[in-house]
Phi, psi and omega in degrees: 000135176294127176304148171291322176225138172217130174250126184246104173049051186274131178233154176211128179246148173239112179052041175085358179257132183281114173274327177221135184234105176046051183278130175251125179214134177236126182239121187265160187296133178085354189269146171252110187251137176250126171265122177216164183163177176288164177305138178088005184279336179110009183292316180289323179300317177303309182297320178294327175295314179303317181293333188098003179286337175226144175264143178299153173279325178215158173097176176238151170241121185250135178236117184058034181082356183252139179294116187238016186302325179249011180286140181286165181305319185287357175253009176252134178277068183250140169250142180219133179244116186268158179302325182266011176076313181056044176269150176281115186297334188273354181260157174287169172304313181299322180280332175300308184295330183276351189298317184287326179297319176297322178296335175271006178066035175290132179305153186298321180298311181289330183294319178292322179300306187285333176291317177300320179298314183294319173299318179299313186302325182266000175077028184231026179298333183286352182245020185301324187269001182273168176260155183304321184295350178265011183245152173287174178300322178289324179291319177300315178297328175285333175292318177299324184287316176308313183298325181284327183286321188304334182277000182055063184286151171293327176214136178261128178255130183241113183255096180045054185293347186249001191286345178272356186267153178291167188296324182288318182294322174301324172297311177299318179291330170303313181293321176297311176301324173296310188297317183294316181301317183287321176301321183267341180073019176305145169270129185225143175233125187242128178261120175213156165259358183265113186292323179295324176297313178294320178300322181286320188263331197272142167276329176225135179250131177236114185262121181258145182219109173059047174081001179238166182276118170277328173192140173226146177163181179296142185317313185295321182291319181291320175298319186272347176221068178305139193284335179200183185294323178304309183296314179302307177310310184300320181276011170093006170291123182255341184262122173228107192242132174270118182273166185302333175281004175091354173288151176248128175233162175233150180206144179282145183303329179295335188270341182281143177251127177257114183258128178242160179304329181290317189280342180200151177245015181214157181270131174304142175281336182264150176081201180238136179235124179234150173286139184212168177235127177289124177259338180202143171225121186238121179280136179217039172102268181278344176206188173225147181272127182241137172250123180238144177235130185229114174054042181077003178257136177255134182237133180254144180214162170243141180218152180254010175274102187273007176266357176291144186221143180303148178092352179282142169279127181228179167239141178244122188246130183252099188293138181304325184296337188239007170271140183241121178289136175250134176300147178284150176277166176307322185289336179269344183291134182293149183259143188279000000 
C-alpha cells in the first residue's frame, strides 16, 4: 500500500544551520504518528514542510505517492490544526467549519452536509450559531478540529493542539482526539513535546534529535527500550548507572527497590544490589521520592515506605527485568 506521507532524505536549513537533516519518514494510511522531542529538534519544521509552508533545502516529500515537494499548501489535501486554534472571530462556529470547504469550491448542499457532519463528530452541533469568543478553550479546539476534518484531508496535521489547555482539559481532549481519529480512520501526524500525549495517542512515535530520527517505533517499544541515552532522558529515565562490569544501564525510579533490614532478610538474586545512603526523602502523597548515593553514584527511587529517613543505610536493588543496557557513545568507547 502506498504511504500517505513519505519524506525521502529531507533537509531544511536556515541561514546555513540545519534544522532538519536527511530525514526519512513514512506514514501509512490510518496511522497516528507523533513527532516529538525537545525544543529545536526539528519537529515543527518537519510538519510545516509536509503542509507546504516551508520548502525543503534537499530531499523529496511524497503525498499519496505523488511528488509534492514544491506544491503550495492550497494544492495539498491537508487539514491542519494549529496551537492557537486560528478561528475567525467575526464568523460563527458553523461558518468557521465551512470556511475550508468554501475555499475549495464545494457546492452549498454538500458544504452544509459536511459542515453538519463535522460538528456532530466533535459534539458541538448545538453551538453552530455562536462566535468563538463565546466558547471555552476546549470547545474552540474542537471547532478547529472540525474545520480540518470537514475537508476530508488525506492527512491531518496537528501542531501542539492541546498545549494551551489546562491539565484536566488536555486529558479530556486527548480522549476526544483518539476517538475521532479512530472513528474517521484519518491519517494523522501530531507534533508535541509531551511524551504522555504521544504515548496515549500514537501508533508510531518518532523522537527527533537535532533534526534527525533518534528512534522510531510503537510507543510501548520505544518507552520500554530506549535506543540511547538521549531517548531515555527525554522519556523520563533519570537513573544512569555504570555497573562493575563496565556496562551503563538505565532504570526508571519506580522500578528501583530500596531494601532495609526490616523489608527483607535476603539479597535478591537477579539484577544488581549495592549498599547506599539515603540523602533525601520527599513525600508526595501516595509515595515518596528517595535519593540514594552509592560509591558516588546517585540513584532515584520511589517507595511506599514512609518510615525512610535521610542518612539511613540501605541497599538499592536494580531488578534485571527493568534495567536497560545503553550503547556507549563515541566519547565513551575505549581508544586503542
